[in-house]
C-alpha positions as CSV (number, residue, x, y, z in Angstrom):
1,M,0.0,0.0,0.0
2,I,2.8,2.4,0.9
3,E,4.3,1.8,-2.6
4,L,1.0,2.6,-4.2
5,L,0.7,5.9,-2.2
6,H,4.3,6.9,-3.1
7,A,3.7,6.1,-6.8
8,R,0.8,8.5,-6.7
9,S,2.5,11.1,-4.5
10,D,2.5,13.9,-7.1
11,A,-1.2,13.7,-7.6
12,I,-1.8,13.4,-3.8
13,A,0.4,16.5,-3.2
14,D,-1.5,18.4,-5.9
15,A,-4.8,17.6,-4.2
16,C,-3.4,18.6,-0.8
17,K,-2.2,22.0,-2.2
18,T,-5.6,22.6,-3.9
19,H,-7.5,21.9,-0.7
20,G,-5.3,23.7,1.9
21,V,-3.7,20.7,3.6
22,A,-0.9,21.4,6.0
23,R,-0.1,17.7,6.6
24,L,-1.4,14.3,5.4
25,D,-0.4,11.0,7.0
26,V,-1.4,7.4,6.3
27,F,-2.0,5.3,9.4
28,G,-3.5,1.9,10.4
29,S,-3.1,-1.3,8.4
30,A,-2.1,0.6,5.2
31,A,0.9,2.2,7.1
32,R,1.8,-1.1,8.7
33,G,1.6,-3.1,5.5
34,D,-1.0,-5.5,7.0
35,H,-3.0,-5.5,3.7
36,G,-0.6,-7.5,1.6
37,S,-1.7,-7.3,-2.0
38,E,-5.4,-7.2,-1.0
39,A,-5.9,-3.6,0.0
40,R,-9.4,-2.8,1.1
41,D,-9.2,0.8,2.2
42,V,-6.8,3.6,3.2
43,D,-6.9,5.4,6.5
44,L,-5.6,9.0,6.2
45,L,-5.1,11.7,8.9
46,V,-5.3,15.3,7.7
47,E,-4.4,18.7,9.1
48,F,-5.6,21.7,7.2
49,V,-4.2,25.2,7.3
50,P,-6.4,27.6,9.3
51,M,-9.6,28.5,7.4
52,P,-13.2,29.5,8.1
53,P,-15.5,26.6,8.9
54,T,-17.4,26.8,5.6
55,E,-14.2,26.7,3.6
56,L,-13.0,23.8,5.8
57,A,-16.1,21.7,5.0
58,D,-15.6,22.3,1.3
59,A,-11.8,21.5,1.6
60,Y,-12.5,18.3,3.5
61,F,-15.1,16.9,1.1
62,G,-13.2,18.1,-2.0
63,L,-10.0,16.4,-0.7
64,L,-11.9,13.2,0.2
65,D,-13.4,13.0,-3.3
66,E,-10.0,13.6,-5.0
67,L,-8.1,11.1,-2.9
68,R,-10.7,8.4,-3.6
69,S,-10.2,9.0,-7.3
70,I,-6.4,9.1,-7.1
71,I,-6.0,6.1,-4.9
72,A,-8.9,4.1,-6.4
73,L,-9.9,2.6,-3.1
74,P,-12.2,3.6,-0.3
75,V,-10.6,6.3,1.9
76,D,-11.3,7.0,5.5
77,L,-10.2,10.7,6.0
78,V,-9.9,11.7,9.7
79,M,-9.2,15.2,10.8
80,H,-6.4,15.5,13.3
81,D,-8.3,18.0,15.5
82,A,-11.3,15.6,15.7
83,I,-9.5,13.0,17.6
84,R,-10.3,13.5,21.3
85,N,-9.7,10.0,22.7
86,T,-6.0,9.7,23.9
87,Y,-5.9,6.0,23.3
88,V,-7.1,6.4,19.7
89,R,-4.6,9.2,19.2
90,A,-1.8,7.1,20.6
91,S,-2.7,4.2,18.3
92,I,-2.7,6.5,15.2
93,D,0.5,8.1,16.2
94,R,2.2,4.7,16.6
95,D,1.6,3.8,12.9
96,R,1.4,7.1,11.0
97,R,3.6,7.9,8.1
98,M,3.8,11.3,6.5
99,L,2.6,11.5,2.8
100,Y,2.5,15.3,2.4
101,A,3.6,18.4,4.4
102,A,3.2,22.0,3.2
């Protein structure tokens, strides 16, 4: 999975720039390589540059649509600021690998 994401890194970076992404990471089984050759979905963690809430909603859904098209798999896009549970955050932080940083 990591190889697939790196192969499409230019398109991913372009999508991130278009939608105001400060940082994008892959986490979970896709980051660990648990999928093998049978990838089912990709878990991504996103941090956006500061923007008004209405622009943030458009940026989030626009990025999600573009990433699904680029990766050609289901994408679970989680906003970094939305993670409140410390155990979930620790689990994500353990596996996460950066794909893009502004």
